[in-house]
N, C-alpha and C positions, 0 to 999 in steps of 0.2 A: 510602688507597684508599677511594673512595666507592662506595656501592651504590645503584643506581637502583631505587627502590621503586614507581615509578609504574606498572610493568607487572604488579605483584602482583595486583591485583583482576581481571586479565583472565580467568583461568580461571573464577573464580566467575561473572563476567558471562556468559561463554560457556555455563556450566552453567545459568545462569538463563534463557538464551534457548532452551535445548534443549526444555523442556516446551512452549513456545509453538509451536515448529516441529512437535513431535509432535502437538499439538492440531490444527494446520492439516492435517497428513496424515490425522488421524482424520476431520476434517470433509470433506476431499476424498474419503475413502473412503466416507463416509455418503451423499454426493450420488448416486453411481450406484445405491445401494440404494433411495433415495427415488424416483429416476426409474423404476426397475424396478417399484416398487409402483404408481406412477401409471399406468405403461403397462398393468400387469395390471388395474388398476381400470377404465381406459378400455376395455380389451378386453372385460371382463365386461359393462360397460354396452352396448357395441356388440352383444354376443351377445344380451343381453336384448331390445334393440330389434329385432334381426332375428327373434327368436322371436315377439315381439308382432306385428310386421308380418306374419309368415307366418300367424299365427292369424287376424288380422283379414282378410287376403286370402282365407283359406279360408271364414271365417264370414260375410263381407260379403254374398254372394248370399242366404244363408239369412236374414240380418237384413233385407235388403230385401224378401224374400217375406213375412216375418212382419209387417213394417211395413205393407206394402200390404194385408195381410189384416186386421191388428188395428186399424189406424187407423179404417177405416169403422165397425167394430163399437164401438170406444171412443167415436167421435164422436156416436153416438146417445144416449149417457147424459148426461142433464142434470146440473147441479150438485145438484139435489134428489135425483136418482138416486144420485149418488156418496155423498151423505150417508146415504141409506137402506142402501146396500151396506156402508158403513163401520159403521153401527150394527148391522147384521145380523151382520157378522164379529165385532164386539166382543161382542155378546150370546152368540153361539155359543161364543166362546172362554171367556167367564166361566162358561158352563154346563158346558163340558168340564172346566175346572179345578176349580170349586167344586161341581159337581153340582147347580146351582140349576135347578129345572125351569121357573121363571118366565122366566128368560133364554133357555132352550131354546125355549119357546113364542114369545117375542118375536122371536128371531132367525129362526125358521121362518116366522112370518107376514110379516116384512119381506122375506125372500128370496123367498117365494111371490109377494108383490106385484110384485117386479121381474120374475119369470119370467112372470107373467100379462100384464104390460105388453108383453112381446115380441110377443104375438099382434096387438096394434094396429099394429105396424109393417109387416105384410105387406100386399101389394096393389100393383097396377100402375096408374099414372095416365097419362092421355094428354090433356093440356090444351093448348089454344092460347090464349095470353094476350096481349092488347094493352093497353098502358098509354099513355094520352094525357093531355096537359095543355092546357088552353085558357083563356087564351092561354099561350104559352111564356115571354113576357116581360111583367112587370107592374112598376108603381111601388109603392114602400112604401105599404102600407095598402090597395091595390086588391084586389079579390076575384079569386082564382084557383081554378078548379075542375078536378078530375081525373076521369078515367073509366077503369075497368078492365073490359074485355070478355073473358069466359072462355068458351071453346068446347070441347066434347068432340069431339076430332078422331079418337077411336078407334072401334072397331066394337062395343064393349061399353058397357053402362051403368055409370056411376061412382057410388059411394056418396057421401053427404054428407061434406064435408071442410072444413078451415079453410084459408083463404088469407091470407097476411100480406104486406103491402106497406110496406116502409120508406119513410117520407117525412121527409127531413131527419133530425133526431135522434129522431123518434118512429116508431112502427109502427102502421099501420092494420090491423085484423083484420076479415075478412069470412067469414061462414059460408056456404059454397056448398051448395045443395041437391043431391039426387041428380039426375044428368043423363043423359039418354038420348043415343045417338049423334047428333052434329050439333047438339045443343041448345046454346043460348047463355044466358049469365047476365051481366047488367050491374050494376056497382056504381059509384056516384058518391061522390066525397069532396071535401072542401075543403082547400086548402093554406094554412096560416098565412103571412101576408106582412107581419108587423109590423116586420120588420127586413130591411135590405139584406143579401142573401146569394145564394149559388147553392144552391138546394135540389134535392137528388137524390131522385127518386121511383123506387123499384125497387131491384133486380129483384124481381118478384113470386115468392113461394115458396108451394107447397102443403105443408101440414104434416100429418104422421101421427104419432099418439102417444096415450098413455093420458090419462085425465081427471085423474090425479094429477100429471102432468107429470114422470114419472120418466124416460121415454124419448121421444125426439123425432127424427123423420126429415124433413128438408126438401129439396125439389127446386125448383131455380130454373127459371122458365118465360119470363121476359121480360127484356129489357135495361133498364138504368136510363135515365131521362129527366131532363134538367136543366131546372129552372125558374129563370130569372134575375129576381131582385127588384132592380130598379134604384133608385138613390138619388133623393131628391127634387131637382128642379132648377128653375131659373127661366129664363125667356127673356130674353136680353139684346138690346140695340139692335144691329142689324146693323152690322158693321164696327167696333163699339166694343170687342169682346173682344180684337182684335189690338193695340189701342192705337197703331196707325199709320194715317195717313190715306191714303197712297198705296200701293195694293197692287201697282202696276206696278214699283216700285223706290224704295228710299230712299237718298239720297246720304249717304255716310259721309265721314269725314275721312281715310281711307286713300287715298294717291296710287298710281295704277297707270299703266302705259303703254298700256293698251288698254281703253277704255270709252266712255261717251257724254258724261258731264258734263265739259266742258273746264275745266282748272284754270290751266295756265301753259305757258310755253315753257322749254326748257332746251337746252344744247348737245348736239349729237349725239355718241354714243359708239359704238364698234364693236359691232355686234350689234343695234342698234335697228332696228325695222321702218321701212323707207324710205317706207312708205305714210303715216306720220305726220310726215314732214318738212314743215315750213311753209316753202314755197319763196319766197314773197314776202319774208318776214323774213330768210331766209337770204341772198337776193340783196342785200338792202339793207345788211346788216351784214357781208357777206362771210364768213359762217360758217354751217355747217349747224345748224339749230335744229329740234327735234322737240317735238310736243305732249305734254303730260302731262294726265292725267284724274283726276277724283275717282271712286273706286269706288262703283258703285250696287249695292244689294243688294235682292233680292226679300224681302218681309216673311217672316221665319222666326221663329216663336214656339216657345219651349221652356218648358214648365211643369214645375217641380220640386216634386213632392208628397212631403213628409216623412211617413212612416208609422210612425216609431218611437213606441211607446206612451208613453215617458217625456216626450214633447213635448206631450202633451195632458192636460188636467186631468180629463177624464171621457170615457166612451164617447160621450155625446151630442156633445161637442165634436169628437171624431174623425169622427163621422158628418156633422157640419156641414162639416168641412173637405173630406170626399169630395164633398159636394153642391156646394161652391164650385168645386172643380176640375172636376167633371163639367159644371157649368153653363157655365163659360168654354170648356172644350174643345168642347162641343157647338156653341156659337155660332161658334167659330173654324172648325170643320169645315163648317158651313153657309155661312160666308163664302168658303170656298175657299182660306183662307190655309194655307201649309205650317206644320205643327205637330208637335211631339213632346212626349209626356208621360212622365216618368220617376218612379219611386219606388224604394225599396230593393230591391224584388223584380225590377226591370228596366223595360223599355220597354213602355208600354201599346200596344194595338192601336188605331190611329186611322184606319183606312181608311174608316170610316163612323161615323155617330153611334151606330148600334146596336152596332157592334163595340167602340167606346170605352165605352159604358155597360155592356156585358157584362164588359169588363176591369175596370171600377170595382167590380163586384160581388165580385171575388176579392181585393180589397185588405183585409188585416186588420192590426191593430196588432201590431208586432213586440215580443214580450216580452223578448227577450234584447238585450243592448247590442251594437250594431255599432260601426263606426268613427264618427268625428265627422261632423256634417252636411256640413262642407266636403269631407271625403274622399269621402263618398257622392256628393255632387253632382259632384265632379270625375271620379270613376270612371264615373258613368252618362252624363255629357255629353261626354266627351273624344272619342268617335267620331261625334258628331252634327255636322251642319253649323253653322257659326257663326251664332248667332241675332241678330236685330235687336231682339227683345224677350224678356226672361226674366221669368217669374213664379214666385215662391216661395210655397208654401202650407204653413203649419205651425200648430201650436196655441199656446196661451197660455204654455206653458213654454219656448217658443223665444225666446231672448234677442235683443236688437238686435245684439250682437257676432256671434252665430251667423248672423243674416241678412247682416250685412256681410261675414262670411268667405266666404259664397257669392258675394256681389257682386264680390269681388276676383278671381274666376275669369274674369271677362269684361271686355272692353275698355270704354273710356269711351264709345264710340259706340253701345253697347248699352243700350237703355232697360230699366230694371229696376224691378219692382214686387213688393213683399212683401205677402202677405195673412196677417195675424195673426188667427187665429180664436179669439175669446174669447167663450164662450157667455154671452149676455145683456148683452154690452157695448154701449155706445152707438157708432154708426158714426162713424169718424174717419179723416181723411186727413192724414198728416204727411210731412215730408221729412227724411231723415237722410243728410247727405253724398252727395247725388245719388241716394239710394235712396228711392223713394216707398213708404211704409208705410201700408197700409189695414187698419184694425182693424174687424172685422165680428163682430157678435154674433147676427145673425138673417139667414137666407137671403133674406128679402124685401128687405133693404137692398142686396143685391149689385148689382142693375141701376143703381140711383141712384149708388152709389159708383163703379162703372166709368165711367158717363157723366160723373161729375165729374172723373175723372182725364183722360179724353179731351178734355173741353171745356176 
């Protein structure tokens, strides 16, 4: 008789599995307790949020009132005034802690200076201020004068006061005398025009405050006035800037079913306009034949001005590029050719020469890196009419592959010219795979270079 011993370990194996099943039950029992703790924690957070929200809702009106009341008071304290108040608080604190009489005297004097300065803030002014610039538009280096006319429009005499007029990044200060009712006082000032820019003059402010500059109260009296400092430009030969001779229309290589320039005949297909059926040929060969045409386009110029700062070696080079673009655009507008000028900031206004020059004053080098020049050109020109001529203006750091990447955006029947601005370089005209590259180092050479391309 044999005994089967293979089942003997089974009880011990079952016993070994028992602790693991117990551990699983313990884990399953711990999960509801953990979930309950989480729910309690979330409920506590929600209660705190509701309390905070309720407190903020109750105190918000009071905070707004305090803010409206305190901000005008705090605004009159100048940085020097805050320094004096801080030193006074520090001196009085040291005096109270250590009993030093010197600090008590210092803190009292500083605090008294601020309190006495408050008396200089009181008073009501009634001024009528007119700020004028003559002329409103100048070229870099030209003289620009400004005039500020102040009138006492109140019924009481006004004491002497100080008037401040921001002009660009500077501030012009004028000391006004005491003025009787209806009295006028005129001040003249010069505006620096050494750089292309839009210079904002104003708004004029009357200033009340103490002589130490601890407290200051300013009231605005006039709107700001803009002075446009246009870039230097040169006059180009009429009809040269467009680089196309026929302003009525330029024949392209594109074939169309409806135009003026006849190209060839082709068999008729359903849907063709019967007005263009050539009946004589159709009768001769026994099949309907229709005319085909070459598309004619009216001259359309697009100027792409790259204004990324990393494409230019210096600020002077950037300004020269602006002058090149403005010179070409001004002549194109005078010739009556349709034109668009684009840069990274968008489309320039080209309704008139003045509008275009004003727009050029606002172009500044972009310090941060944008997309590639090709992406920029594609984005800014994709909604514009198909051009017959494309001009690309950029600095010395613009490589030939970058110019050609923009060239690939347009068809082969589009004339393309690149102006590479290199300060101080010798004028040069070269051709690279159908792209005419003009190197210009001085604005005086522009007219001759453009005439050379057209000729």
